[in-house]
C-alpha positions in Angstrom: 39.6 10.2 19.1 36.1 12.2 17.9 36.8 15.1 16.6 33.8 15.9 15.0 29.7 15.6 16.3 27.4 15.5 13.7 24.2 16.5 15.5 20.7 15.5 14.5 17.6 17.1 15.3 15.1 14.5 17.1 11.2 15.4 17.7 10.2 12.8 19.8 12.7 11.7 22.7 11.2 8.5 23.3 10.5 7.3 19.0 13.9 8.2 18.7 16.1 7.0 21.1 14.5 3.4 20.7 15.5 3.1 16.6 19.0 4.7 17.6 19.4 2.4 20.8 17.7 -0.4 20.5 17.3 -1.2 16.1 20.8 0.8 15.4 22.3 -0.8 18.9 24.4 2.9 20.0 24.3 3.7 23.4 23.6 6.5 25.3 26.9 8.7 27.1 24.7 10.8 28.7 21.8 13.1 28.5 21.3 16.5 28.9 17.7 18.3 30.2 18.3 22.0 31.5 14.8 21.0 33.4 12.7 17.8 34.0 10.6 17.9 30.9 12.0 19.9 29.0 14.1 19.4 25.4 16.9 16.3 25.4 20.9 16.8 24.2 21.8 14.0 23.9 25.0 11.7 22.6 25.0 8.0 21.5 28.1 6.1 20.4 28.2 2.7 18.8 32.5 1.5 17.7 33.6 4.8 18.5 31.4 6.7 16.2 29.5 8.7 17.8 26.3 11.2 17.5 24.3 14.1 18.7 20.7 13.8 19.0 18.7 17.0 19.5 15.5 18.3 20.5 16.0 21.7 20.7 14.2 23.9 17.7 16.9 26.1 17.1 20.3 23.5 17.4 18.5 22.5 13.3 16.2 21.2 11.1 15.4 17.6 10.5 16.5 16.4 8.1 19.8 15.8 8.5 22.5 12.9 6.8 26.1 12.0 7.9 27.5 8.8 6.7 29.4 6.6 9.1 32.4 4.3 9.1 32.6 1.2 10.2 35.0 -1.9 8.8 31.8 -4.6 7.6 28.6 -2.6 6.6 27.9 -5.5 5.7 27.2 -7.2 9.8 25.2 -4.0 10.6 23.3 -5.3 7.2 22.6 -8.2 8.5 22.1 -6.7 12.0 19.7 -4.1 11.7 17.3 -6.4 9.5 17.5 -9.2 12.1 15.8 -5.9 13.8 13.5 -5.0 11.5 14.8 -2.1 10.7 13.7 -0.6 7.4 16.2 -1.0 4.8 16.0 0.2 0.9 18.8 -2.0 -0.4 20.5 -4.1 0.2 25.1 -3.0 0.8 25.5 -1.8 -2.4 29.1 -0.8 -4.0 29.4 2.8 -5.1 31.3 4.0 -8.4 33.7 6.6 -5.8 35.2 3.4 -3.5 32.6 2.8 -0.5 29.4 -0.2 -0.1 27.0 1.3 1.7 22.9 1.5 3.3 21.4 3.9 3.7 19.1 3.9 7.3 16.3 6.8 8.0 15.2 7.3 11.4 11.5 8.4 12.0 12.4 12.8 11.7 14.2 12.3 7.8 16.6 11.7 9.4 19.6 9.7 7.3 22.6 7.6 8.1 24.5 6.6 4.8 27.0 4.2 6.6 29.4 2.5 4.6 33.1 0.4 4.4 36.0 2.1 2.0 36.3 -0.6 -0.6 40.1 -0.2 -1.0 41.2 0.7 3.2 
């Protein structure tokens, strides 16, 4: 069970839903709004990794950074580039022992998707 849930601030529901669900392959576990047309707070998950996405201004600022550790960053890279996700560089081995790519959403939130090289 995951014990820490990073929260990323989003500003446009439809754009963020399309990016995280259609492009990155997450699914929506649940959504909450206090009233219809109010800001959303939601949980998304892929391969056992969950994130919160929030439109609530007081939760956090846009432009966050999250590291997601996955078994095979190369497969994520190939899947995402096939779906048209802009990724500046292919998976790269880092001197601290990760192989990673960086993906940026429309709000400037960064997801470093990594595989540990010596695991």
